C-alpha positions, 0 to 999 in steps of 0.5 A: 910628342915629346909633352905627351911622353913626359905626361905618359911617364911622370904627370899622370901618375902624379894626377893619379894619386892627387885625384884619387887621395882626394875623391878617398877622403870627399867621398868617404860620407858616400863609402859609408852609406853605399858600405851600410846599404851593401851589409842590409840589403846584400849582405857580407862581404862588403866588397867584392874582390877579383884579382885582375891583370893590370900593367905587364900582366901583372896580377892584383885584387881590385876591389868592387862594392858587392852588387849580387847576392850568394844565392845558390842551387840546390847542388851548392852552385851560384845562381846565374848572375841575373837572378843573383843581380838585384835591384839594389845591385843594377842601381849601383851599376848604374850609377858606378858607385859600385866601382868606388872602391876602385879609388883606392887600387889608384892610389896604390898603383894597380890602376890609373883613373884613365885607362883600359879596364881590367878583365878577366885572368881567364882571358889573357891567353886569348888576346890576339898579339894586337890585343895584349898591347892593351896591358902596356899600360895601367887598367883604369877607372874608365876609358875610352871604350866606356865613353863609348859605348862600354858594354853595348859594343863588341869585344873588338870594339872595346879592344881597337879603342883600348889599343887606340888608347895606348897609343895616343896617351895625353892630358886633353884626351884624359879630360875629355874621357874623364867629362864624358865618363861623367856624362855617361854616368848620368845618363846610364847607357851601356851599362849592359850588352844586347845579350847579357845583364852585363857583359857575355864572356870573351870567347877569343878573336876570330884573326 
């Protein structure tokens, strides 16, 4: 238990800084290529920025490569996601290449490599007291819920897994999640829910 506590308090953040810094350097050619393709196929801006709640519900700007167009209807409203999400955008999402800019969020300290995924601010009032515990730690690039179904499982299942992770943060556990994530990316599993192009919105829990 003491080792897990030491890892959570000190080692985990050091590893986040080291690994995200190295990844930003090593993957810089991939960043450039994806940025050029996004600019060519989807237009500007290349990056999608959205405010998300982090540790202790601190709000931060999360960065991703954009995967949708800005197509609007005759009244100026954005068209539904399934229309604006192009084949190229789907490819970026299925390979998780759209998540690469989040490495900068990790280096800054907004996020961790492993942790509950940062969700929408509008969900904050909808969480019950148990679900709110997912914000006791930094949100992650990937997490326990992502390697156990991702968008193919229910919100309640995701939040249960998030809280389970918060209660059991260990070095070995994070290593397992990291390598399982690589496997999931290659087999492209759980990218979409059964009812939505990505995932349906959280409406609040019954309990």
